[in-house]
C-alpha positions in Angstrom: -126.4 -39.2 81.2 -126.9 -42.6 80.3 -130.4 -41.6 78.9 -128.2 -38.9 76.7 -125.8 -41.0 75.7 -127.8 -44.0 74.8 -129.6 -41.8 72.2 -126.9 -39.2 71.3 -124.2 -40.3 69.2 -120.7 -38.7 68.4 -121.2 -37.1 64.6 -124.9 -35.7 66.1 -125.4 -31.5 66.5 -127.3 -31.2 70.3 -128.7 -27.3 71.4 -128.3 -27.2 75.0 -130.4 -24.8 76.1 -129.1 -23.7 79.2 -128.9 -24.7 83.1 -126.6 -27.7 81.7 -125.2 -28.9 85.3 -127.3 -26.5 88.1 -126.5 -27.9 91.1 -122.8 -28.8 90.2 -119.5 -27.3 91.1 -117.8 -26.7 88.3 -115.4 -29.5 87.9 -118.1 -32.0 88.7 -119.9 -30.0 85.6 -117.1 -29.8 83.0 -116.0 -33.4 84.1 -119.2 -34.4 82.8 -119.8 -32.3 79.7 -116.3 -33.3 78.9 -118.4 -37.5 78.9 -121.5 -36.8 76.7 -121.6 -37.1 73.1 -121.9 -34.8 70.2 -121.0 -31.7 68.9 -122.5 -29.5 71.6 -123.5 -25.8 71.1 -124.3 -24.0 74.4 -127.2 -21.8 74.6 -126.7 -20.3 78.0 -129.0 -20.6 80.9 -129.2 -18.2 83.6 -127.6 -21.2 85.7 -124.9 -21.7 83.7 -121.1 -21.5 85.2 -117.9 -20.5 83.4 -117.5 -24.3 81.8 -114.5 -25.0 79.8 -115.2 -23.4 76.2 -113.3 -26.2 75.1 -116.1 -28.6 75.7 -118.5 -26.6 73.5 -118.1 -26.4 69.8 -120.2 -22.9 70.3 -121.5 -20.9 73.4 -124.3 -18.3 72.6 -127.1 -17.0 74.3 -129.5 -16.5 71.3 -129.4 -18.8 67.9 -131.9 -19.3 65.0 -131.2 -22.0 63.0 -133.0 -24.2 59.8 -133.1 -27.9 60.6 -135.6 -30.3 58.5 -137.0 -27.8 56.7 -138.2 -25.7 59.8 -136.3 -22.7 60.9 -136.4 -22.8 64.6 -135.3 -20.0 67.2 -132.9 -21.0 70.4 -133.2 -19.6 73.8 -132.7 -21.0 77.7 -136.1 -18.4 78.5 -139.4 -18.5 76.6 -139.9 -15.8 74.3 -143.4 -14.4 73.5 -141.9 -13.4 69.6 -139.4 -14.5 68.0 -137.8 -14.2 64.1 -140.4 -15.7 62.1 -143.0 -16.7 64.5 -145.7 -15.7 62.1 -144.2 -17.9 59.4 -143.6 -21.0 61.2 -140.8 -20.9 62.9 -140.3 -22.9 66.2 -139.2 -20.9 69.8 -137.7 -23.8 71.7 -136.8 -22.8 75.2 -136.2 -24.5 78.5 -135.8 -22.6 81.7 -139.4 -22.8 83.3 -139.3 -26.6 84.4 -142.9 -27.4 83.2 -144.8 -30.5 82.5 -145.3 -31.9 78.9 -148.8 -30.0 79.6 -147.8 -26.7 79.3 -146.2 -27.8 75.5 -149.6 -29.3 74.7 -151.5 -25.9 75.6 -149.1 -24.3 73.6 -150.1 -26.1 70.6 -153.8 -26.3 71.3 -153.3 -22.2 71.4 -151.2 -22.1 67.7 -148.4 -21.1 69.6 -145.4 -22.7 68.4 -143.3 -22.9 71.3 -141.8 -26.1 72.7 -139.7 -26.5 76.5 -136.8 -29.1 75.8 -135.6 -29.0 78.9 -135.7 -32.5 80.2 -138.0 -32.0 82.9 -140.2 -31.7 80.9 -139.0 -34.6 78.4 -139.1 -38.0 80.7 -135.0 -36.8 81.3 -134.2 -37.3 78.2 -132.8 -35.2 75.0 -135.8 -34.1 72.1 -134.7 -34.5 68.2 -135.4 -31.9 65.8 -137.7 -35.0 64.3 -139.6 -35.7 67.9 -140.7 -31.9 67.7 -141.6 -31.2 64.6 -144.0 -34.6 64.6 -145.7 -33.2 67.5 -146.6 -29.9 65.7 -148.0 -31.5 63.5 -150.4 -34.2 64.3 
């Protein structure tokens, strides 16, 4: 959690794409989530529990958001197709516990899909600016 709170401030909005506290009891999970900075929006994953809903500003299964001039489709699972895919939207997901090579391969193949899981990203949250920069370089 120190990586998270070192990068996320109280007023930041954080989209958590599932499995936030896998392998923890519900009590442990709620305790950790309560200490996390930011406005938290949970996109449910397959290992998510019935967390205390007051710890989140929103809980859903799928969400689309325009951020920093880009359109993002957010889901726990990687998708083959998503809203505005052919117009440059980026799909963000978790679930597969890949490494950064997965994201690089998607980029090389022209697929605007990015695994934001912490295990793929040096156990740190990834900002929208980082993701946009990744695809523009």
